[in-house]
C-alpha positions in Angstrom: 13.6 -5.2 21.4 13.5 -8.3 19.9 14.8 -8.1 16.1 13.6 -6.4 13.9 11.2 -7.5 12.1 11.2 -8.5 7.7 8.2 -9.8 6.2 6.7 -9.2 2.7 2.9 -8.8 2.4 0.5 -8.1 -0.6 -2.3 -6.4 1.4 -2.2 -3.0 3.4 -4.7 -1.4 5.9 -5.1 2.1 6.4 -6.4 3.4 9.2 -6.7 7.3 10.3 -8.0 9.2 12.8 -6.8 12.8 14.9 -3.6 11.4 16.8 -2.5 8.7 14.4 -1.9 6.1 12.0 -2.2 2.1 12.2 -0.8 0.6 8.9 -1.9 -3.0 8.7 -0.3 -5.4 6.4 -1.5 -8.2 5.8 -1.2 -11.9 3.4 -3.3 -14.2 1.6 -4.5 -17.0 2.7 -2.9 -20.0 0.7 -5.9 -21.6 0.8 -8.3 -20.5 -2.4 -11.8 -18.6 -0.7 -14.5 -21.1 -1.7 -16.8 -20.5 -4.0 -18.7 -17.1 -2.7 -17.2 -16.3 0.2 -15.0 -13.6 1.5 -11.1 -14.4 0.5 -9.3 -14.6 4.1 -6.1 -12.7 4.6 -4.4 -13.0 7.7 -2.1 -9.8 9.9 1.0 -9.7 9.6 2.4 -6.4 12.0 0.2 -3.1 12.6 2.9 0.8 12.4 1.7 3.0 13.8 2.2 6.9 13.8 2.1 10.6 13.7 -0.2 12.0 11.4 2.6 14.2 10.0 4.7 10.7 9.8 2.7 9.9 8.0 1.9 12.6 5.2 5.5 12.9 5.5 7.0 9.4 4.6 4.2 9.2 1.6 5.7 11.9 -0.2 9.5 10.6 0.5 7.6 7.6 -1.1 6.0 9.3 -3.9 9.4 10.8 -5.2 12.1 8.1 -4.3 8.9 5.8 -6.6 9.5 8.7 -8.9 12.7 9.0 -9.2 13.4 4.8 -9.3 11.3 5.5 -12.9 13.1 8.1 -14.4 16.6 6.6 -13.0 15.9 2.8 -14.8 14.0 3.9 -17.5 10.8 2.1 -16.3 7.6 2.1 -15.8 5.9 0.4 -12.6 2.4 -0.5 -14.2 -0.5 -1.9 -12.6 -3.8 -3.8 -14.1 -6.8 -1.3 -14.4 -8.8 -3.9 -11.8 -6.3 -3.0 -8.7 -7.5 0.7 -9.5 -11.4 -0.5 -10.4 -11.7 -2.3 -7.0 -9.7 1.5 -4.6 -12.3 2.7 -6.7 -9.3 5.4 -8.3 -10.5 6.8 -11.2 -7.3 7.2 -14.3 -7.3 10.0 -14.1 -7.2 10.8 -10.1 -3.8 7.9 -11.1 -2.2 10.1 -13.8 -2.4 13.0 -12.5 -1.2 11.8 -9.0 1.8 10.4 -11.3 2.6 13.3 -13.8 6.1 15.2 -12.5 
């Protein structure tokens, strides 16, 4: 087995089916898109796992982020435009992060 991958991503895709999950991690192109064109991205890595693994990992990530914010005394902000683009209602977002 080769060296472990160490990558930075600014986009992701989640694909679920009855057998598991694919998490695709992507990076935006360094070139601006042409007017009216869809911005391009490059897939850096795909991580495959069971749905059970995904579910426990999601729980642990959520818990760890909450602990980090509480211990450091900071709140990690997210622009409303991102929530809107992902069709996440503000009240759903706030309810998810309640302690």
